[in-house]
N, C-alpha and C positions, 0 to 999 in steps of 0.2 A: 720407631715411636708411633704409637696409635694416634688415630685421628683426635681422640679426646684429649690427649696429652699436648697435641699440636695447638688445639683450640685454646687450652689453658695458658699455654706459653704465649700465645698471640695476644690473648686477654691481658695478661701480666704486662707485656711490653707496651700495649696501649695505655694501661694504667700509669706506667712509669712515665711515658711521654706526656700525658695529660698533667700528671702532678707536677712535672718538671715545668711545663708551660705556665701553670697556675703559680708555681713558686717564683718564676721569672716575672710574671706580671705583678705579683704582690711586692716583689723587691723593686720593680720599676716604679710602681705607684708609691711606695715608701720613699724612694729616692727623690721622686718628683715633688711629693708633699714636703720633704725636708728642704728641698731647694727653694720651694715657694715660701716656705717659712723664713729661710735665711733672707730672702729678698724683700720680705714684707716688713721694712723698717718703719713705715708710716711717715717717712721724712719727706719734706717738701724741698726741692733744690733751690738754693739761694742764688741770687745774682753775684758773681764774683768778678773782681778785676784781674788784670794780668798777674798780680801777685798772690792770688787766691784769697783775697780779703773781701768781705761783703761789702758791695757798693753802697756808699752812703745814700740815704734816700730811697732805696729800693725796698721791696716788701715781697716777702715769700712765706706764707703761713697757711696752716690748716686751723680754722677757727670754727666756733659753734655759737649760735645765736638763738635765744628764746624768741620763737616767731609765733604770735597768737597762741601761746600756751604749749607749742612743740618744739623739740630740739632740732634745728636745722644746722647742718654742716655745710661748709663752703672752704674752697681753696682761694685765696687772694694773692695774686702775684703780679708784679710790675716792677720795671727797672727803675721808674722815678715816680713816686706818688703824686708829683705835681702834673702828670699826664692826665688826659681825660679818663674818666672811669667807664668801664663797660660791664653791663651785667649779661652774663651768658646763660641762657636757658638750654638745657641739654635735650637731646633727642630721645627716641625710643618709642613711647614714653618709658622713663625709668632707666635710661642708659647714660649716666655721666661720662664725659669724654675727656676729662683732664688728663687722664693716665696716658692717652695716646700721644701727648707731648713728650714723653719719655722716649718715643720711637720715631717720631716723625718731626721734621723742623717746622717750627711754628714761632714767628716773630711778632705776633700780635702783643705780647707782653712788653715788648720794647717801646711801643707806642701808646699803649693803653694800660691803666690798672685794671686788670680783669678779675671780676668775681665769677669763679666758676661755682654757681650755686647748685647744691643738690636739694631740690624741693622735697616736700614732705613725702615719705615712703621710698625714696630712691636713694642708693649709695649711701653717703655718710648720714642721711636723714632717715634711714630706714629704722622701723621699730616693729618687733613681732606683734605688738598690740594692735597695729593698724589692720583694718579690713579694707577690701577694694572700694567699699562704699564711703570710706573716709577720705578718699582721694578725689576730690571734685574740682571742677573748673572754677567755681565760686570761691572755694577755700584757697586754691593755688593763686587766684588773682589777689585776694587779700594778703596772702603770704608774700607775693612778689612786691607789692606796694610796701610792706613793711621792711623788706630787705632793701628796697630802693631808698627808702627814707634813712635807713642805717647808713647805706654807703654815701648818700649825699652829705649827711652830717659828719660822718667820720673823716671824709676827705675834703670837706668844705666846698662842695660843688652845688650849684644852683640847679643843674640837671645832669643827667648821665646818658650814655648811650645804651641802647637795648638791642640785644642779638639773640636770636633763637634758631635752633636747628631742628629740621624734621618733626619728629613727635612733640617737640617742645614749641614749634612754631605756631600751632593753634593759641596756646597761651600767649606767646608773644604778640601776635597781631591783635588779640583782644586788648591787652595792655596798651598798645600803641593807639588803638582806637578810643578806649575809655579813659586813659590817663595821660594826655598829651603834655600836661604841665610838668610831667617828670622827666621827660626824655628829649633829647635834641633830634633823634631820629632812630628808626628801626630798621635793622637789617635781618631779613628772613633768608636763611641759607637752607636750601632744600625745602622751600616753603610748601607746607601742606595747604590743601583747599577743600572745599566741601564737596564730597562725592555726589551729594543731593543735587548740587548745582552743575558741576563740571564733569561728573562721570568718574569711573573707577580708573585706577592705575593700570589694570589689566588691559582695559579697552584702549587707553592712551598709549601703552607701550607695546602693544602686540606686534604691529607693523614694524616698528623700529627693531625690536628684538628679532623678528623673523628674518630681516635682512641681515642682521649680523650673523645669525645661525646659517643662513644659506651661503653667504660670503666664505665663511670658515669651514663649509662643508660639514657642519655639526647637525647630522640628521637625527641623532639621538636627543639632543636637547630640543630640537623643534618638535619631535614626537612627545616628549615630555611636556613641552608647553601646550601643545594642542590637546593633550588629555586634561589640562586645567580649564579650558574655556570651551564655550559653545559659540559657534558663529552662525548668526541668524541669516535668513534669506537675503535681507537688506545689507549684509556685510557687518552688522553690529557684532561686536565682541563681547560676550558676557561670562564672567567667571562662574563656574559650575560648582557643584557640591564637593568635588574633589579638591577644589582650590583653597588652600589655606595660606596663612601669612608665611609660614615657613617653606612651604613648597614654592611659592612664587619667589621667595628670597633665594632659593636655590637656582631658579631659572636666571635671576638677575645676576647672581654670581657667575654662572656659566657664561653669560653675555658680557661680564666686565662692566655691568651697569648697577652695581650695589654700592658698598661703602667707598670702594675705590676701583680705579679701572684695572688694577692689577690683582686685587683680592679675589681668591677663589674659595676661601674657606673661613667662615666665621669662627670655627673651632681653633684653627691654627693661627689666625690673625687677629682675633679679637679675644677669645676666651684665655688662651695661653699667654699672650702679652699682658692681659689684665692680671692674671694670677701671678706673673712674674715681676710686675712694676713695683716700685719702690714707695709710691705715695700713700698706700694703703697698708694697714696691718693685716694679718692673715684673716682675722675675724671680720674685718671691714670688707675683705674681698668675698667672703662668703655671704656677708649681707648684701653686697653689691648685686649679686645674682637673685638672691631672695627679693630684693627690691624691684628688679626688672620684672620678675614673675608678678608681683604684686600690682606694679603700676600698669602693666599691659592688661590686666583684668579689671582696672579701676573704673569708677564712674566717669572720671576725666576722659579716659580713652574712648568711652562709649557715648559721650554727650557733645564733644566739640564739634562734630560734623553739623548738627542741626544748629548749634549756636552760630557758626560761621555763616550758614545759609541764611540766618535771620538778622544778623547784626547790622547790615548796611555797609557800604563801601566808602564812606566819606571820611577822610582822615585830616587831622590838623597838624600833622608833622610829616617831615619827609620820610617816604617809604622806599626801600631799596631791596630788591630780591637778587640773591647771588646763587646761581645754580650751575651745574656741570652740564655739558652738552649731552653726556651719556647718563644723566641722572634720571632713572626711571623707577627708582624707590619712590620718590616724590616727583612725578613726572615734570621735567622742565617745561613742557608744552602746556601742562595745566597752570603751572605758576604764572607763565606769561599770559595765559588768558585771564586769570585773576587780576593780575597787576593792570591789564587793559581796562577792567571794569572799576578800578579804584580812581578816585579823585583825591589829590593831595598837593600840598604847596610844591613839592617836588617828588617825582617818582622816576625810578629808573630799574631797568633789568640788566644784569650782568651775567653773560653766559661764558664760562671758561672752557676752552677747547681741550679736548682729549681728558675730560675731568668728568667724574661721576658724582657721587652723593656728598663728598667731603672736600669741597674747594679749599678749605682753610689748611688742610694738610697735603692735599695733592698738588696744589698749584699756589703755594704760600706767598711768593712774591707778588704776583698779580692780585691775589686776595688783599694783601696789605696795601697795595697801591690804591685799590678801590676804596678801602676804608678811609685812608688819608685823604683822598680826593673828596669823599663824601662828607668828611668831617671838618674840612678846611674852613677856617673862619669863625667856627662856633666858639663862643666865649665859655670855655669849659676850665 
């Protein structure tokens, strides 16, 4: 066989292998898409008794509300509608978190009627007509008050509880500051602070993350982190032009300081569970990720830092921060500094051991104990 024939034969074999791989990938994608479609029932799991019957007085619904002219979606769930009502503002911004309840134990709905509100532009409240400029702090404040009034009226409450996580916590703390008449207390989980006042998360977390990598002998992760920051002569750590949110998130994942201590991949432990959950239809899941992109480019995402720096630290309701000791997505150390600067009728910082950015799913029993302790005696 001549050289030319051999080369043609090799090329032919390579083509067959490549086409086989492409076909395998397409079949896998088709199968995965079909699986996601089957799982996408859009149904909310009800509370059932030992006989499989819906518990009387419980609530489990996906509902929509006209909020200042825009359609807002929310999931409301609780074992007993006589319980206190809690409005939950999701993180991100633009990352609704209810779907995680399908994968992690979360007893919060046994003690509170929880409104998992998707604010304008995110999740169930996404619309392709919205632009980043439509999602503003001012607008979200007005929307949150409208939702609060709806919950108070629907469930017959004088006040409700307010909780916000991560990227939703700037909105949450502003509501607690400016509308104390509506809330018994504010719970900031993974509370964000003004970088203008307290510095960056990269500076706050660098030494902590470095010690984790050194202890684990993870020289590669340490090198990756060092490429994202500059260290000045005085020891100050400054994120450089290579440092993006996604790259720093990757460092946090390697250190066990991101969403949970155990999580090492947003794709396998956030994206795929979201696409396989039951609470959204397939189209709602697509809009979920479109909403995340929209909200993270929004005016809200770009303006809250300056607002927090200027709004003052005097509060008229109890303020509670709940953080994991390994939370360096929103550094626990910075949240502590912020709380020290706050004056309030009651304030307290709860730091959960061996926990990162999501205490409510990582350490649910202790998290619930904190909520019950802090809400005890309120006439709700």
